[in-house]
matplotlib code that plots the C-alpha trace (Angstrom):
import matplotlib.pyplot as plt

x = [28.9, 27.4, 26.2, 29.2, 31.3, 28.4, 28.4, 32.0, 31.0, 28.5, 30.3, 33.2, 31.4, 29.5, 32.9, 34.6, 31.9, 32.4, 30.5, 27.6, 27.1, 26.9, 24.6, 22.4, 22.5, 21.7, 18.1, 17.5, 19.7, 17.5, 14.3, 15.3, 16.8, 13.2, 11.1, 13.4, 13.2, 9.3, 9.0, 10.9, 9.4, 5.7, 7.0, 8.5, 5.6, 2.9, 5.3, 5.8, 1.9, 1.2, 3.8, 2.3, -1.2, -0.5, 1.5, -1.9, -3.6, -4.5, -7.9, -8.8, -12.2, -13.5, -17.2, -18.2, -21.5, -23.2, -23.5, -20.8, -19.3, -17.2, -20.0, -19.0, -22.7, -22.5, -24.1, -26.8, -25.1, -27.7, -26.5, -23.2, -24.7, -26.2, -23.4, -24.7, -23.4, -26.0, -24.7, -21.3, -22.9, -25.0, -21.6, -20.2, -22.8, -22.9, -20.0, -18.5, -16.3, -14.9, -12.5, -11.8, -13.7, -13.4, -15.8, -14.2, -14.4, -12.6, -11.8, -9.1, -7.3, -5.3, -3.4, -1.4, 1.5, 2.1, 3.7, 3.7, 1.0, 0.6, -2.2, -3.2, -6.2, -7.8, -9.1, -11.4, -11.4, -11.8, -9.2, -9.1, -7.9, -3.8, -4.6, -6.6, -4.3, -1.1, 0.1, 2.8, 3.1, 6.6, 6.3, 3.3, 0.6, -3.1, -6.9, -8.8, -12.8, -13.0, -11.8, -14.3, -17.4, -16.3, -15.2, -11.9, -9.9, -6.9, -4.9, -2.0, -0.1, 2.6, 6.1, 5.1, 3.1, 5.8, 8.4, 6.3, 5.1, 8.1, 10.8, 13.0, 13.3, 11.6, 8.9, 8.9, 9.0, 5.4, 3.9, 1.4, 1.1, -1.9, -2.5, -5.2, -7.4, -10.0, -9.9, -10.3, -7.4, -6.4, -4.1, -1.1, -0.6, 1.2, 2.9, 3.1, 5.8, 6.8, 5.6, 7.2, 5.4, 3.3, 3.1, 1.1, 3.4, 1.3, 2.9, 1.5, 2.9, 0.9, -1.9, -3.3, -5.8, -8.6, -11.5, -14.2, -17.0, -14.2, -14.2, -17.7, -19.0, -16.5, -14.9, -17.0, -20.7, -21.8, -24.0, -22.5, -19.4, -17.2, -16.5, -15.7, -12.6, -12.9, -10.7, -11.4, -10.5, -8.1, -7.8, -9.4, -12.6, -13.1, -15.5, -17.7, -17.3, -18.1, -21.8, -21.7, -21.5, -23.7, -26.1, -25.9, -26.2, -29.0, -31.1, -30.0, -30.9, -34.0, -33.7, -35.8, -35.0, -34.1, -33.4, -29.6, -27.1, -27.0, -22.9, -19.9, -17.5, -13.8, -11.3, -7.8, -7.4, -10.0, -8.1, -4.7, -6.2, -7.3, -4.4, -2.2, -5.0, -4.1, -0.7, -0.7, -2.6, -0.3, 2.8, 1.2, 1.0, 4.6, 5.8, 4.1, 5.5, 8.6, 8.3, 7.8, 11.1, 12.0, 10.5, 12.1, 15.1, 14.2, 13.4, 16.8, 18.4, 16.6, 18.0, 21.7, 21.1, 19.8, 23.0, 25.2, 23.6, 24.2, 28.0, 28.3, 26.8, 30.1, 31.0, 27.5, 28.5, 31.2, 30.4, 27.2, 29.7, 32.0, 28.4, 26.5, 22.9, 20.6, 19.3, 22.9, 23.2, 19.8, 20.6, 23.8, 22.3, 19.7, 22.4, 23.9, 20.5, 20.1, 23.6, 22.8, 19.8, 20.8, 23.8, 22.0, 19.4, 22.0, 23.5, 19.8, 19.2, 22.6, 21.6, 18.6, 19.0, 21.6, 19.6, 17.1, 19.0, 21.1, 19.6, 16.1, 16.1, 18.1, 15.4, 12.6, 11.4, 10.8, 12.2, 11.9, 13.2, 10.9, 12.9, 10.6, 11.2, 14.9, 13.7, 11.1, 13.5, 15.5, 12.7, 11.4, 15.5, 15.4, 12.0, 13.1, 16.2, 14.8, 11.8, 13.7, 16.7, 14.3, 14.0, 17.7, 18.4, 16.1, 17.2, 20.4, 19.2, 17.1, 20.8, 21.8, 25.3, 26.9, 25.2, 26.5, 30.3, 29.8, 28.8, 30.7]
y = [-150.8, -147.8, -145.0, -142.9, -145.0, -145.3, -141.5, -140.8, -144.0, -142.0, -138.7, -140.0, -142.1, -138.4, -136.6, -139.1, -138.3, -134.5, -133.3, -135.8, -135.0, -131.6, -131.7, -133.6, -131.0, -128.3, -128.9, -128.7, -125.5, -124.1, -125.4, -123.9, -120.4, -119.9, -120.7, -118.4, -115.8, -116.0, -116.1, -113.3, -110.8, -112.0, -111.4, -107.8, -106.8, -107.0, -105.7, -103.0, -102.4, -102.7, -100.0, -97.7, -98.1, -97.1, -94.0, -92.9, -93.4, -96.7, -95.3, -93.9, -94.9, -94.1, -93.6, -94.6, -94.0, -97.3, -100.7, -102.9, -103.7, -106.7, -109.0, -107.7, -105.7, -102.4, -99.9, -97.3, -94.1, -92.5, -95.1, -93.4, -89.9, -90.2, -88.7, -85.0, -82.0, -82.5, -86.3, -84.3, -81.8, -84.0, -86.5, -83.1, -82.4, -85.9, -87.6, -89.1, -91.6, -89.3, -86.6, -85.6, -85.6, -84.3, -84.8, -85.4, -84.3, -85.2, -84.4, -85.3, -83.3, -81.0, -78.9, -75.3, -72.7, -70.7, -73.2, -76.0, -78.5, -82.1, -84.1, -84.8, -85.3, -82.2, -83.4, -80.9, -81.3, -79.5, -78.3, -82.0, -83.7, -82.7, -84.4, -87.4, -88.1, -87.4, -84.9, -81.8, -78.8, -77.9, -74.5, -71.8, -72.6, -74.6, -73.3, -72.2, -72.5, -69.0, -70.4, -73.2, -70.6, -68.7, -71.5, -69.9, -70.4, -71.4, -74.8, -76.2, -78.8, -81.5, -81.6, -83.6, -80.9, -78.1, -79.8, -80.4, -76.8, -75.0, -76.9, -79.0, -77.2, -73.7, -74.7, -71.3, -69.4, -71.3, -69.5, -67.2, -67.8, -68.8, -72.3, -73.0, -76.6, -76.5, -73.3, -72.3, -70.3, -71.4, -69.7, -71.9, -71.1, -73.8, -77.3, -80.4, -82.4, -85.1, -88.4, -90.5, -93.3, -96.2, -100.0, -99.7, -97.5, -94.3, -91.0, -89.7, -86.2, -85.6, -83.8, -80.8, -80.1, -77.3, -76.4, -78.9, -76.3, -74.9, -78.4, -79.1, -75.8, -74.7, -77.8, -80.4, -78.8, -81.5, -81.3, -85.0, -86.2, -88.9, -90.2, -88.8, -89.5, -89.7, -90.1, -93.1, -91.5, -94.5, -97.6, -99.7, -97.9, -98.0, -100.4, -98.8, -95.7, -97.4, -98.4, -94.8, -93.7, -96.1, -95.3, -91.7, -92.2, -94.5, -92.1, -89.0, -91.2, -92.5, -95.9, -98.4, -101.0, -104.8, -102.2, -102.4, -99.4, -97.6, -96.5, -98.3, -97.6, -99.1, -99.2, -98.8, -101.7, -103.7, -102.6, -104.0, -107.1, -107.7, -106.5, -109.1, -111.8, -111.0, -111.3, -114.1, -116.0, -114.7, -115.6, -119.4, -119.4, -118.5, -120.6, -123.6, -123.2, -123.0, -125.8, -128.3, -127.9, -129.5, -132.4, -132.7, -132.2, -135.1, -137.5, -136.4, -137.7, -140.5, -141.3, -140.3, -142.6, -145.8, -145.5, -145.5, -148.4, -150.6, -148.9, -150.2, -153.5, -155.2, -153.0, -153.9, -157.4, -157.7, -155.7, -158.3, -161.0, -159.3, -159.6, -155.9, -156.2, -155.3, -152.6, -151.4, -151.3, -149.4, -146.5, -145.9, -144.9, -143.1, -141.0, -140.4, -139.2, -136.8, -135.6, -134.4, -132.9, -131.0, -129.9, -129.0, -126.9, -125.0, -124.0, -122.6, -121.0, -119.2, -118.2, -117.5, -115.2, -113.5, -112.5, -111.7, -109.4, -107.9, -108.4, -108.1, -104.5, -103.3, -104.2, -102.0, -104.7, -104.9, -108.5, -110.0, -113.6, -114.8, -117.2, -119.8, -120.2, -121.3, -124.0, -125.5, -125.6, -127.8, -129.8, -130.6, -131.0, -133.8, -135.5, -135.7, -137.4, -140.1, -140.3, -140.2, -141.8, -145.1, -146.7, -146.9, -147.9, -150.6, -151.7, -152.1, -154.2, -156.5, -157.4, -161.2, -161.0, -163.9, -162.6, -158.6, -160.4, -162.0, -158.3, -157.2]
z = [-56.5, -54.6, -55.8, -55.6, -57.8, -60.3, -60.6, -61.6, -64.1, -65.6, -65.5, -66.9, -69.8, -70.6, -70.2, -73.2, -75.5, -75.2, -78.9, -78.6, -75.2, -75.9, -78.7, -76.4, -73.9, -77.1, -77.4, -73.8, -73.8, -76.1, -74.2, -71.3, -72.2, -74.2, -71.4, -68.6, -71.8, -72.2, -68.7, -68.0, -70.6, -69.1, -65.6, -66.4, -68.7, -66.2, -63.8, -66.2, -66.8, -63.0, -62.3, -65.4, -63.6, -60.4, -61.3, -62.7, -58.7, -57.2, -56.2, -59.3, -60.8, -64.2, -65.1, -68.3, -70.3, -71.5, -69.9, -69.5, -72.9, -71.5, -73.8, -77.1, -77.7, -79.8, -78.2, -79.3, -79.9, -77.6, -75.0, -75.0, -74.3, -70.3, -68.5, -68.0, -66.2, -63.3, -62.8, -62.6, -60.1, -58.1, -57.6, -56.2, -53.8, -52.4, -52.2, -49.2, -50.4, -52.7, -53.1, -56.3, -59.3, -63.1, -66.0, -69.0, -73.0, -75.6, -79.2, -81.9, -84.4, -86.1, -84.0, -85.6, -84.4, -87.7, -90.1, -87.4, -87.0, -85.5, -84.3, -80.9, -78.4, -76.3, -73.0, -71.5, -67.3, -63.8, -61.8, -60.3, -63.0, -62.5, -58.8, -60.0, -62.7, -60.9, -63.6, -62.7, -64.4, -65.3, -66.7, -66.2, -64.2, -64.7, -65.4, -62.9, -61.8, -63.4, -66.3, -66.3, -65.8, -68.2, -70.4, -71.6, -74.4, -72.5, -72.0, -70.5, -72.9, -73.5, -74.3, -77.6, -78.3, -77.4, -79.6, -82.4, -82.7, -81.1, -81.3, -78.4, -75.0, -75.6, -73.0, -71.2, -74.6, -75.5, -72.9, -73.6, -77.0, -79.1, -81.2, -83.3, -82.7, -85.3, -85.9, -82.0, -80.9, -77.8, -75.4, -73.8, -70.2, -69.1, -69.6, -68.1, -66.7, -69.1, -69.0, -72.4, -73.7, -71.7, -72.5, -75.0, -77.4, -76.8, -76.2, -73.1, -73.7, -76.8, -75.1, -74.8, -71.2, -71.2, -69.3, -70.2, -70.5, -73.4, -75.3, -74.9, -76.3, -78.1, -79.8, -79.2, -79.1, -77.0, -74.1, -72.7, -71.0, -72.4, -69.2, -65.3, -63.5, -59.7, -56.5, -53.7, -50.7, -50.3, -52.3, -49.8, -50.2, -53.5, -53.6, -51.2, -53.6, -56.2, -54.4, -53.7, -57.5, -58.7, -56.4, -56.9, -60.8, -60.4, -59.0, -61.4, -64.2, -62.7, -63.3, -61.4, -59.4, -61.5, -64.8, -66.0, -65.3, -68.2, -66.9, -66.3, -63.4, -63.1, -60.8, -61.1, -59.0, -61.8, -64.6, -63.2, -62.3, -65.5, -67.3, -65.1, -66.1, -69.5, -69.5, -67.1, -70.4, -72.9, -70.7, -70.1, -74.3, -74.9, -72.5, -73.3, -77.2, -75.8, -73.9, -77.0, -77.9, -74.3, -75.6, -78.1, -76.3, -74.4, -77.6, -78.6, -75.3, -75.4, -79.1, -78.1, -75.0, -77.0, -79.4, -76.4, -75.1, -78.5, -78.6, -75.2, -74.9, -74.6, -72.0, -70.5, -70.4, -69.0, -65.8, -65.6, -65.9, -63.2, -60.8, -61.7, -61.2, -64.1, -61.5, -61.6, -65.1, -65.2, -62.9, -64.7, -67.7, -66.2, -63.9, -66.7, -69.0, -65.7, -65.9, -69.5, -69.0, -65.8, -67.5, -70.7, -67.9, -66.3, -69.6, -70.7, -67.5, -68.1, -71.8, -70.5, -68.0, -69.7, -73.3, -70.7, -68.1, -71.3, -74.6, -74.0, -72.4, -75.3, -77.9, -75.8, -73.7, -70.1, -68.4, -64.5, -63.9, -61.5, -59.3, -59.3, -62.6, -61.7, -59.8, -62.0, -64.7, -62.7, -61.7, -65.6, -66.5, -64.1, -65.2, -68.8, -67.7, -66.2, -68.2, -71.4, -70.1, -68.9, -72.1, -72.8, -69.4, -69.4, -72.7, -70.9, -67.7, -69.7, -71.5, -71.7, -70.6, -72.7, -75.7, -75.0, -74.4, -77.6, -79.7, -82.3]

ax = plt.figure().add_subplot(projection="3d")
ax.plot(x, y, z, "-o")
ax.set_aspect("equal")
plt.show()
């Protein structure tokens, strides 16, 4: 019997038991769909995070006080006060691979206008901060170098602040109004263009940006910076910029050779790589969990095929009696097992793809199906069909023809 006839016989055998075949496929359908959905969510989340980080500028560098915290060691409070105005001035004077620099001072609290109030964070920055973080002003103007020198009590605010304090669409009316943050009056001179929520669910528009001198002296009452944001000349020169900043700060802080830095510099590219690695790990865990259902589905196929072999014992005996070899019988049942597995895999891909494209976005989660996941699904389904169909196929091939014909 040629292979084409074997396929025809196997397809007829599967088609003659539609309900049982479908129930055998169901485990594969659920397993493959779950794997596709998990992989699409993982890939979509990774792409979304990379895109979001890219909007901040791929050449962004962030200097934070204190040594590298990735070891989990808690720092002494004094170690978090190592970035001083002198460091900022020295960077501005000696930089070659850095184009823009903005020291940052932050303070969180309640902002008030009339009877309305909301919780927010004030960021004290330089005039170059808007370019570094790619912020755009929609209404009004930004503060100037003169405002920084005078520590002027002026600010630009995000759309959420406008909505909470003045009402929806009141951006133009808010310009020139005085709001209070921790009892300090601040005049709104500009409104930022909206950015919406980020991948971590944080409202990027719930922000107030003011001259860093104002925040340091009048609000936070501190003499050190929370961080310093910089832009490298190009993304390719980020490493050179990091080396340059490291050398400048080590000399500024009089750190001896061989001693650890009392600051940490992170590039946007490094953050993107870290986040991608984290998302890959989470995706692998989710896919492995979903893949266990494929193992259960394979056991289900083996069980159904064993039942099928038992039910068709007489048919197997008759075929052997007319010349079918054990290899042909074994191959027939293997083909049946693979057909069930591949059909279930195809349906699982369609179900998983449909849910990923149409259902997942409705619940606010990003999804992107990697093409290779479809190829892997087909390969896994073929593997499952062969592995879990082998035992029933061998049982059928090893039957004694005479005993099989006598079977009732």
